[in-house]
C-alpha positions as CSV (number, residue, x, y, z in Angstrom):
1,M,-2.9,9.6,5.5
2,S,-1.0,12.5,6.9
3,M,-2.8,15.1,9.0
4,L,-1.7,17.8,6.5
5,T,-3.5,16.0,3.6
6,P,-6.8,17.8,2.7
7,P,-9.9,15.6,2.8
8,G,-10.6,13.8,-0.4
9,M,-7.0,14.2,-1.8
10,G,-4.7,11.3,-1.8
11,G,-2.2,9.6,-4.0
12,K,0.2,12.0,-5.6
13,Y,-1.4,14.9,-3.7
14,R,-0.7,13.3,-0.4
15,I,1.5,15.6,1.7
16,T,4.2,13.8,3.6
17,G,7.1,15.5,5.3
18,D,8.1,18.9,3.7
19,K,6.6,18.3,0.3
20,Y,3.6,20.4,-1.0
21,P,1.2,19.8,-3.9
22,R,2.1,21.3,-7.3
23,M,-1.2,23.0,-7.8
24,R,0.1,26.3,-6.2
25,R,3.0,26.6,-8.6
26,R,0.6,26.3,-11.6
27,R,-1.6,29.0,-10.2
28,R,1.4,31.4,-9.9
29,G,2.3,30.7,-13.6
30,R,-1.2,31.6,-14.8
31,L,-1.2,34.8,-12.8
32,G,2.1,35.8,-14.3
33,I,0.9,35.2,-17.9
34,A,-2.3,37.2,-17.2
35,L,-0.2,40.1,-15.8
36,V,2.1,40.2,-18.8
37,A,-0.9,40.1,-21.2
38,S,-2.6,43.0,-19.3
39,V,0.6,45.1,-19.5
40,A,0.9,44.4,-23.2
41,A,-2.8,45.3,-23.8
42,L,-2.4,48.6,-21.9
43,G,0.7,49.4,-24.0
44,L,-1.1,48.8,-27.3
45,V,-4.0,51.0,-26.1
46,G,-1.7,53.8,-25.1
47,W,0.2,53.7,-28.4
48,G,-3.0,53.7,-30.4
49,T,-4.2,56.8,-28.4
50,L,-1.0,58.6,-29.2
51,Q,-1.4,57.8,-32.9
52,L,-4.9,59.2,-32.9
53,I,-3.9,62.4,-31.2
54,D,-1.0,62.8,-33.7
55,L,-3.5,62.3,-36.6
56,F,-6.0,64.9,-35.5
57,T,-3.6,67.5,-34.3
58,G,-1.6,67.5,-37.6
59,G,1.7,66.3,-36.4
60,G,1.8,66.8,-32.6
61,E,5.0,68.5,-31.8
62,K,5.5,69.8,-35.4
63,A,2.1,71.6,-35.2
64,S,2.8,73.1,-31.8
65,A,6.3,74.2,-32.8
66,A,4.9,76.1,-35.8
67,G,2.7,78.1,-33.5
68,P,-0.4,80.1,-34.6
69,K,-0.6,81.0,-38.3
70,A,0.9,84.5,-38.8
71,D,-1.4,87.2,-39.9
72,C,-0.1,88.4,-43.2
73,T,-2.6,91.3,-43.4
74,A,-1.2,94.6,-42.3
75,K,-3.2,97.8,-41.9
76,A,-2.5,100.6,-44.3
77,S,-0.3,103.2,-42.7
78,P,0.5,106.6,-44.1
79,S,4.0,107.2,-45.3
80,A,5.3,110.5,-46.6
81,G,8.3,108.8,-48.3
82,P,11.8,110.3,-48.1
83,K,11.9,113.6,-46.4
84,K,12.4,116.4,-48.8
85,A,14.4,119.6,-48.3
86,A,12.3,122.6,-47.1
87,L,11.2,124.8,-49.9
88,P,12.0,128.5,-49.8
89,K,9.3,131.0,-49.0
90,P,8.4,133.6,-51.7
91,G,10.2,136.3,-49.8
92,A,13.5,134.3,-50.2
93,I,13.1,134.1,-54.0
94,T,14.3,136.8,-56.4
95,V,12.4,136.9,-59.6
96,N,13.5,138.7,-62.8
97,V,10.5,139.5,-65.1
98,Y,11.0,139.7,-68.8
99,N,8.5,140.4,-71.5
100,A,8.9,138.3,-74.7
101,T,5.7,139.6,-76.3
102,S,4.8,142.7,-78.4
103,R,2.5,144.0,-75.6
104,S,4.2,146.9,-73.7
105,G,4.1,147.2,-69.9
106,L,3.4,143.5,-69.3
107,A,6.7,142.9,-67.4
108,K,6.1,145.7,-65.0
109,S,2.5,144.9,-64.2
110,T,3.3,141.2,-63.7
111,A,6.3,142.2,-61.5
112,D,4.1,144.4,-59.3
113,E,1.6,141.6,-58.8
114,L,4.4,139.2,-57.8
115,K,5.7,141.7,-55.3
116,K,2.3,142.0,-53.7
117,R,2.3,138.2,-53.3
118,G,5.5,138.3,-51.4
119,F,8.2,137.7,-54.0
120,K,11.4,139.8,-54.3
121,I,11.7,141.4,-57.7
122,G,15.0,141.8,-59.5
123,D,15.3,143.0,-63.1
124,V,12.2,144.0,-65.1
125,G,12.3,144.6,-68.9
126,N,12.2,143.0,-72.3
127,A,13.4,139.5,-73.0
128,S,16.7,138.8,-74.7
129,K,16.8,138.0,-78.4
130,D,17.0,134.3,-77.6
131,F,13.5,134.5,-76.2
132,D,11.9,137.7,-77.7
133,K,8.8,136.7,-79.7
134,K,9.9,133.1,-79.4
135,V,7.9,131.9,-76.4
136,K,4.6,130.5,-77.7
137,G,3.2,129.4,-74.3
138,T,2.2,131.4,-71.3
139,G,5.8,131.7,-70.1
140,V,9.1,130.1,-69.2
141,L,10.7,129.8,-65.7
142,L,14.5,129.9,-66.2
143,G,17.1,129.4,-63.5
144,P,20.0,127.3,-62.2
145,S,19.7,123.6,-61.9
146,S,19.7,124.0,-58.1
147,A,16.4,125.9,-58.4
148,L,14.6,123.1,-60.3
149,N,13.3,121.5,-57.1
150,T,13.4,124.5,-54.8
151,S,12.6,128.0,-56.1
152,M,10.9,127.0,-59.3
153,P,8.1,124.9,-57.8
154,V,7.2,127.9,-55.5
155,L,7.2,130.4,-58.4
156,A,5.3,128.0,-60.6
157,T,2.3,128.2,-58.2
158,Q,1.8,131.7,-59.6
159,L,1.8,130.6,-63.2
160,T,1.0,126.9,-63.3
161,T,1.2,126.6,-67.1
162,A,4.8,128.0,-67.4
163,E,7.5,125.8,-68.8
164,K,10.6,125.1,-66.6
165,R,14.1,125.3,-67.9
166,T,17.6,125.5,-66.5
167,D,20.8,127.2,-67.5
168,T,24.4,127.5,-66.3
169,R,24.0,130.8,-64.5
170,K,25.6,131.5,-61.1
171,G,23.4,132.6,-58.3
172,T,19.8,131.7,-57.3
173,D,17.7,134.2,-59.2
174,V,14.9,132.8,-61.3
175,D,13.6,134.5,-64.5
176,L,9.9,134.6,-65.5
177,I,9.8,135.2,-69.3
178,I,6.3,136.1,-70.4
179,G,5.1,134.3,-73.6
180,T,2.6,135.2,-76.2
181,A,-0.2,133.1,-74.7
182,F,0.0,134.9,-71.3
183,K,-3.1,136.6,-70.0
184,D,-2.6,136.8,-66.3
185,L,-1.0,135.1,-63.3
186,T,-2.8,132.3,-61.6
187,N,-5.7,133.5,-59.4
188,K,-4.3,134.4,-56.0
189,A,-6.6,132.2,-54.1
190,D,-5.6,129.2,-56.2
191,A,-2.0,130.1,-56.0
192,D,-2.2,130.3,-52.2
193,K,-3.7,126.8,-52.1
194,A,-0.9,125.5,-54.3
195,L,1.7,127.1,-52.0
196,A,0.0,125.5,-48.9
197,A,0.0,122.1,-50.6
198,L,3.8,122.4,-51.3
199,A,4.5,123.3,-47.7
200,N,2.4,120.5,-46.3
201,P,2.3,117.5,-48.7
202,Q,-0.2,114.8,-48.0
203,P,1.2,111.4,-46.9
204,T,0.6,108.4,-49.2
205,P,-0.7,105.0,-47.9
206,T,1.6,102.0,-48.0
207,S,0.6,98.6,-49.3
208,K,-2.1,96.8,-47.2
209,K,-0.6,93.3,-47.2
210,K,2.8,92.0,-46.2
211,A,4.5,89.3,-48.2
212,C,4.4,85.9,-46.5
């Protein structure tokens, strides 16, 4: 027996010369298999963890890319709409006052009151045959088409029930033709409130929600 042979081992495990027993090679093979199995197990665990994260987060990168859900609710904000042209003041409006009724002196008294309220007075007299005794309402405001959204709304604050009409005249004068149902001009306090509302219109709220 060689001195290198461990006690109790003989036969094929006898070490002679430069030969070594094969038991060491088998141990290395088992360690390699165990290492590969461990790596594979760790890989499966990691892959399963990623799948669970993807499941509970709703798509992983897709969910994060979408970002937080947009808030479709918008607070109501006041909006006055398209800016309108400034309305003329009463002193810039010339009013012709005509009486289409059978009551005498009505055109003059009405013209005098309009003058007190700041309007410029033009002609005062009886209405033409086209309107004389033919205006059944309180009155008619007659002027050029350019006055429909400028001078007429201002004058209408003084007789809110008057009908508005336009003609092909030149100039900016507006006629107030007094009808048979006329009793008096609008109360001055109410007329002043209407004038103030025209000069400072209230803004209207926009929609509260945005489209998503």
